[in-house]
Structure formats: structure tokens, C-alpha cells
C-alpha positions in Angstrom: 25.5 32.0 -17.4 24.1 34.8 -15.3 20.4 35.8 -15.4 19.3 39.3 -16.3 16.0 41.0 -15.5 14.9 43.4 -18.2 12.2 46.0 -19.0 11.5 46.7 -22.7 9.0 48.1 -25.2 7.5 46.1 -28.1 6.7 47.5 -31.5 3.4 48.9 -30.3 4.9 50.6 -27.3 3.7 48.1 -24.7 5.9 47.4 -21.7 7.4 44.0 -21.3 9.5 42.6 -18.5 11.1 39.3 -17.7 14.3 37.3 -17.1 16.8 36.3 -19.7 19.9 34.1 -19.6 23.0 35.5 -21.4 26.7 35.8 -21.2 26.7 39.6 -20.8 24.5 42.6 -20.8 25.3 43.4 -24.4 24.2 39.9 -25.3 20.9 40.6 -23.5 20.4 43.7 -25.6 21.1 41.8 -28.8 18.7 38.9 -27.8 15.9 41.4 -27.1 16.4 43.2 -30.4 16.2 39.9 -32.2 12.8 39.4 -30.5 11.8 42.9 -31.8 11.9 44.3 -28.2 13.5 47.6 -27.3 15.1 47.4 -23.8 14.8 50.3 -21.4 16.5 48.7 -18.4 18.8 45.6 -18.0 20.0 44.5 -14.6 21.8 41.4 -13.2 19.2 39.2 -11.5 21.4 36.3 -10.5 25.1 36.4 -11.2 26.9 33.3 -12.5 29.4 33.4 -9.6 28.6 35.4 -6.5 30.9 33.5 -4.3 30.6 30.0 -2.7 28.1 31.2 -0.1 25.5 32.0 -2.8 26.0 28.6 -4.5 25.8 26.9 -1.1 22.6 28.8 -0.4 21.0 27.7 -3.6 22.1 24.1 -3.0 21.0 23.7 0.6 18.1 26.1 1.1 16.6 26.4 -2.4 16.2 22.8 -3.4 13.6 22.3 -6.0 10.9 20.2 -4.6 8.7 17.9 -6.7 5.7 20.0 -5.7 7.2 22.9 -7.6 7.8 20.8 -10.6 4.2 19.4 -10.5 2.7 22.9 -10.2 4.8 24.1 -13.1 3.7 21.1 -15.2 0.1 21.9 -14.5 0.5 25.5 -15.5 2.4 24.6 -18.6 -0.2 22.1 -19.6 -3.0 24.7 -19.1 -1.2 27.3 -21.2 -0.4 24.9 -24.0 -3.9 23.6 -24.1 -5.1 27.2 -24.3 -3.3 27.5 -27.6 -0.2 29.5 -26.5 3.1 28.8 -28.3 5.7 26.9 -26.2 8.0 30.0 -25.9 5.2 32.2 -24.7 4.1 29.6 -22.2 7.6 29.2 -20.8 7.9 32.9 -20.5 4.8 33.2 -18.5 5.9 30.2 -16.4 9.2 32.0 -15.6 7.4 35.1 -14.5 4.9 33.3 -12.3 7.5 31.1 -10.5 8.6 32.5 -7.2 11.1 29.8 -6.2 14.5 31.4 -6.9 16.4 28.2 -8.0 13.5 26.9 -10.1 13.0 30.2 -11.7 16.6 30.3 -12.8 16.3 26.7 -14.1 13.2 27.5 -16.1 14.8 30.7 -17.5 17.7 28.5 -18.7 15.3 26.0 -20.3 13.5 28.8 -22.1 16.7 30.3 -23.5 17.8 26.9 -24.8 14.5 26.3 -26.4 14.8 29.8 -28.0 18.2 28.8 -29.3 16.7 25.9 -31.2 16.7 23.0 -28.7 13.7 20.8 -28.1 12.0 21.0 -24.8 13.2 17.5 -23.8 16.8 18.3 -24.7 16.6 21.5 -22.7 15.2 19.6 -19.6 17.7 16.7 -19.9 20.6 18.4 -18.0 18.4 19.0 -15.0 17.8 15.4 -13.9 17.5 16.4 -10.2 14.3 18.2 -10.9 12.9 16.3 -13.9 12.8 12.5 -13.6 13.6 10.1 -16.5 9.9 9.4 -16.8 9.2 13.1 -17.2 11.9 13.5 -20.0 10.8 10.4 -21.9 7.1 11.5 -21.9 8.1 14.9 -23.2 10.3 13.4 -25.8 7.5 11.0 -26.9 5.1 14.0 -27.0 7.4 16.0 -29.2 7.8 13.1 -31.6 4.1 12.6 -31.9 3.3 16.3 -31.9 1.0 16.0 -28.9 2.8 18.1 -26.3 -0.3 19.8 -24.8 -2.1 16.4 -24.2 1.0 14.7 -22.8 1.7 17.6 -20.4 -1.9 17.4 -19.2 -1.5 13.6 -18.7 1.9 14.1 -17.0 0.4 16.8 -14.6 -2.5 14.4 -13.8 0.0 11.6 -13.1 2.2 13.7 -10.8 -0.7 15.2 -8.9 -2.1 11.7 -8.3 1.2 10.4 -7.0 1.5 13.3 -4.7 -2.0 12.9 -3.4 -1.2 9.2 -2.6 2.0 10.2 -0.7 0.1 12.9 1.2 -2.6 10.4 2.3 0.1 8.1 3.6 2.0 10.9 5.4 -1.2 12.3 7.0 -2.2 8.8 8.1 1.2 8.2 9.8 1.5 11.7 11.3 -0.7 11.2 14.3 0.9 7.9 15.5 4.3 9.4 15.1 3.3 12.5 17.0 1.9 10.3 19.8 5.1 8.2 19.9 7.4 11.3 20.1 5.2 13.0 22.8 4.9 9.8 24.8 8.7 9.2 24.6 9.4 12.8 25.7 7.0 12.5 28.7 8.5 9.1 29.8 12.0 10.5 29.5 11.1 13.5 31.6 9.5 11.3 34.3 12.4 8.9 34.4 15.2 11.4 34.4 13.8 14.3 36.5 10.7 13.3 38.5 11.3 9.7 39.6 14.8 10.3 41.1 13.4 13.0 43.4 10.6 10.7 44.6 12.7 7.5 45.0 15.5 9.4 46.7 13.2 9.7 49.7 12.8 5.9 49.9 16.5 5.4 49.7 17.2 7.8 52.6 14.9 5.8 54.9 17.2 2.8 54.7 14.4 0.3 54.5 14.0 -2.7 52.2 12.3 -1.7 49.0 10.1 -3.9 46.8 11.6 -5.4 43.7 9.6 -3.3 41.3 10.8 -0.1 43.1 14.4 -1.3 42.9 13.9 -1.9 39.1 12.5 1.5 38.7 15.3 3.2 40.6 17.9 1.2 38.7 16.4 2.1 35.3 16.1 5.7 36.3 19.7 6.0 37.4 21.0 4.2 34.3 19.0 6.3 31.9 19.8 9.5 33.8 23.5 8.9 33.6 23.9 7.3 30.2 21.0 8.7 28.1 23.4 10.6 25.9 25.5 7.4 25.4 22.3 5.4 24.6 21.3 8.1 22.0 24.7 8.1 20.3 24.9 4.3 20.3 21.4 3.9 18.9 22.1 6.5 16.2 25.4 4.9 15.4 23.9 1.4 15.0 21.1 2.8 12.9 23.4 4.7 10.5 26.0 1.9 10.3 23.3 -0.7 9.5 21.7 1.6 7.0 25.1 2.2 5.3 25.9 -1.5 5.2 22.6 -2.3 3.6 23.0 0.4 0.9 26.7 0.1 0.2 26.6 -3.0 -1.9 24.1 -4.7 -4.2 24.0 -7.7 -1.9 23.1 -5.5 1.1 20.4 -3.7 -0.9 18.9 -7.1 -1.9 18.9 -8.2 1.7 17.3 -5.0 2.9 14.6 -5.2 0.2 14.0 -8.9 0.9 13.5 -8.1 4.6 11.0 -5.3 3.7 8.9 -7.7 1.7 8.9 -10.4 4.4 7.9 -8.2 7.3 4.6 -9.4 8.8 2.5 -6.3 8.4 4.7 -3.9 6.4 5.8 -6.4 3.8 2.4 -6.8 2.0 1.9 -3.0 2.2 5.3 -2.3 0.6 4.5 -4.7 -2.2 1.1 -3.2 -2.9 2.5 0.3 -3.1 5.3 -0.8 -5.4 3.0 -2.7 -7.7 0.7 0.4 -7.8 3.5 2.7 -8.7 4.8 0.3 -11.4 1.4 -0.1 -13.0 0.5 3.6 -13.0 3.9 4.6 -14.4 3.9 1.9 -17.1 0.4 2.8 -18.1 1.1 6.5 -18.3 4.3 5.9 -20.4 2.6 3.5 -22.8 -0.4 5.8 -23.2 2.0 8.6 -24.1 3.6 6.6 -26.9 6.8 5.5 -25.1 7.9 2.0 -26.5 7.3 -1.0 -24.2 10.9 -1.8 -23.4 11.8 1.8 -22.6 8.7 2.1 -20.5 9.6 -1.1 -18.6 13.2 0.2 -18.0 11.8 3.4 -16.5 9.0 1.7 -14.5 11.3 -0.7 -12.9 13.1 2.2 -11.3 10.1 3.6 -9.5 9.3 0.4 -7.5 12.3 1.2 -5.3 12.9 -2.4 -4.5 15.6 -4.5 -6.1 13.7 -7.8 -5.8 10.7 -6.4 -7.7 13.0 -4.6 -10.1 14.8 -7.9 -10.9 11.4 -9.5 -11.7 10.5 -6.6 -14.0 13.9 -6.8 -15.7 13.4 -10.5 -16.3 10.0 -9.9 -17.8 11.5 -7.2 -20.1 14.1 -9.7 -21.4 11.3 -12.2 -22.1 9.3 -9.5 -23.9 12.2 -9.0 -26.2 11.9 -12.7 -27.1 8.3 -12.2 -28.1 6.5 -13.2 -24.9 3.7 -11.3 -23.2 4.4 -9.2 -20.1 2.1 -11.0 -17.7 3.5 -14.5 -18.1 7.1 -13.9 -16.9 5.8 -11.6 -14.1 3.6 -14.5 -13.0 6.5 -17.0 -13.2 8.6 -14.8 -11.0 6.3 -15.4 -8.1 6.9 -11.8 -6.8 4.0 -9.9 -8.3 0.6 -10.7 -6.7 -1.5 -13.2 -8.7 -4.4 -10.7 -9.1 -2.1 -8.2 -10.7 -0.7 -10.6 -13.3 -4.2 -12.0 -14.0 -5.6 -8.5 -14.7 -2.5 -7.8 -16.8 -3.0 -10.9 -18.9 -6.7 -9.9 -19.4 -5.6 -6.5 -20.5 -3.1 -8.0 -23.0 -5.7 -10.4 -24.5 -8.4 -7.8 -24.8 -6.1 -5.1 -26.3 -6.8 -2.7 -23.3 -3.4 -2.9 -21.6 -3.1 0.7 -20.6 -6.6 1.0 -19.0 -6.0 -2.3 -17.2 -2.7 -1.0 -15.8 -4.6 2.0 -14.4 -7.2 -0.3 -12.8 -4.5 -2.4 -11.2 -2.9 0.8 -9.8 -6.3 2.0 -8.5 -7.0 -1.3 -6.9 -3.7 -1.7 -5.1 -3.6 2.0 -4.0 -7.0 1.6 -2.5 -5.9 -1.6 -0.7 -2.8 0.0 0.6 -4.7 3.0 1.8 -7.2 0.8 3.6 -4.4 -1.2 5.2 -2.7 2.0 6.4 -5.9 3.4 7.8 -6.6 0.1 9.6 -3.0 0.0 11.0 -3.1 3.5 12.2 -6.5 2.9 13.8 -5.0 -0.1 15.7 -1.7 1.7 16.6 -3.5 4.4 18.6 -5.1 2.2 21.2 -2.0 0.0 21.4 0.2 3.0 22.1 -2.3 4.2 24.7 -2.3 0.7 26.3 1.5 0.6 26.3 1.7 4.1 27.9 -0.8 3.0 30.5 1.2 -0.1 31.4 4.4 2.0 31.8 2.6 4.6 33.9 1.0 1.9 35.9 4.3 0.3 36.6 5.7 3.6 37.7 2.7 4.3 40.0 2.9 0.8 41.6 6.7 1.1 42.1 6.1 4.3 43.9 3.0 3.4 45.9 4.2 0.0 47.2 6.8 1.4 49.5 4.3 3.9 50.8 1.8 1.1 51.6 4.6 -0.8 53.4 5.5 2.3 55.4 1.9 2.8 56.4 1.7 -0.8 57.6 4.9 -0.3 59.7 3.4 2.8 61.3 0.3 0.9 62.3 
């Protein structure tokens, strides 16, 4: 349905404006009258079909990021906790949202809620923006009548997850920037600078040192075939990636390799366990049943090996066993996590213990990342120094030999 922007007057003569979703302008007028509003202006805001270019623009350039969803969740939680009805809160949310695609989505959700749907049912068709975890928490909140509290909890959860991701990205940004800058400098030296210098040596028809010959050969090869090397490297990367993602067996092999990598493996496991624990704790605290919560939480670990271990534990839970024992038997989850989980089950404080597990492993992962990035910087500087030293020696050796011949 198209979106219409409107201006109207209420019963006391106050001006109102907003966006409404309807099949036609006459339907807009009828909806506004049903809300005891008297429209003065109705215009098409976003037509349902404005050609394929408009749809492509919304798809490619107006993707709804998770930051937008998190910000809207925080605003909605604040408005609901302030005592505003859901419809009024959604109306304010639509007016405050500047992102075109997300504003359209929220307007559609508001209209479906106005027509009698629950909030979770209105959000359900928009799975690209709202995750299953989000929908189940809203559904549980509606069943318990605690929507303001759950929205607050959901906003806190999403903000925390984004903060963790931001820390990881910021820690990796500097090493990646150094790698790109160093690679660009080396490429420029090898392709443009070195040939002009070594060409002088070749014209002199004298025997060159081995290191100089290696440098000249590498420079000529990269200068002639750099484009082929780039295409070949990209092709191998994408073909390998596609092969590891095309089949369940390939995905399991990829995930097994991730967990067994010397430095990256423990880090991947810690981050996955932290995501699982925080997600499960948030869902259980919001009133979602254990089996449903496990089904959702196993999807956020993003690793089929860990997901299989959680699925096995869920099957054992259906047989009446505790969660910690089958996770410990699987041998995938760290012993500290399963021991803390068992302690939480025995003491009746499972949700707080899950949050403690998440905090502990997030902190460990953050420390590992900081340590790794601190080590990467000097190692990259050392590598760059060795490469530059090799280039300098390869250029200076012939000059020294020429100097000896002149004497």
C-alpha cells in the first residue's frame, strides 16, 4: 500500500501531521475521520509502485541497519515507560524516524496495530529488520502484559551487543589500515620505482648479485601479471568461500577450522559462548520458554559445531535433564561456562549466571583482541622493515661492486 502524508485538525482545533498507510486518498480521509481528525491536506508520500528504479533504490541504498532498529527500540521503550499508549508511541516514532525505508516500515506496523493486530504480529513480516529474538521477546511481553519493561530490556541487550561489536571493529581498524597502507606502498615501489632503478644496472651488462636478480624478477613478474594475480586470488577466495557455504558438510568443515585455528579459534569460541549466554539469559528473563529460547540462542552463535552441541542439549532438556550436563558432555563449551551454568541451575539463579558468563567471556575476548592488536603492530612494522631492508640491500649491493671496480 502507498504511504500518504497528511495535515489535520483535531476536535480542539490543534494541527496534527503524520504519515498513514492506505489503499487510496479516500481511505486516508476515512481513517482520519475514524480517529476524530479533520484532514486539511493529504498527499502521496511514497507510492506503492513508482517504477523498478524506486524499488531498487530502496533495496540497495536504503537498507535498514541494525543501528536504526536499536535506536527505534530505545525510543519506543522510553515512550512506553513514560506512560504513552502503544499507538501514540508508534506515531511519534514514525515522525521522528528520518530513514526513508524504516519510516515506511514503521508506518505499516502502526497501521496494522491500529487495525487490531498485536505488535509482534505486525512486526513478523519484516524479518530482515527484526530478528526472531526480537519477535519472541515482544510476543512474550504481550502475553505477560510487560511490554514497556521488555522493550527496555531489549534495547539494553541490543545496545550492549552493538557496543561489543564496535569495540572489536575499532580494535581491528588500525592493523587493517596499516596492512592496506603497507601493501599499497610496496606495490608502488615494486611496480613503479624499482624497475626504473634496476634498469640502470641491466644496461651496464655486469653480473648482478643474487638478491638483486631476485628483486628484478619479482618486480617484472608483479608488474606484468599483477592484474592476473588479483583476479586469481579473488577467484580462489570466492570459490573456496562458496564451496564452504554451499553444503552443510562444507559449513561444518569451515566452522571446525575456525575453532581449531591457533589464535583465532579460542577467540571465536569465547565470542560465540558470550552471545549464546547473553541471548539465552535475556530470553529467559523475558518469559520465553526454555526450549524456544534455546532454539533462538543456537542461531546467534553462528557456528554449526556449537549449534549442534546446543541442539543436543535442548533434546536432553526435553527428557528432563539439566542444561549444563549435556553441554559439558559435548566437550565443545568451555568447562568454566558449564560449571557456572550448573551453579546457576542449582542455586535457582540461571538468568543472572548466564549474564555473568557473557560478561566474563566478552571481557576475555576483548582482552585477547587488544593483546593481539598490540602484537600485530610491531610485527607488521618488523615485516615492513625486512621487506624495505631487502629492497635497499638489493639496490645498494651493485653500487658497492661498481665502486670497487672503479677503484
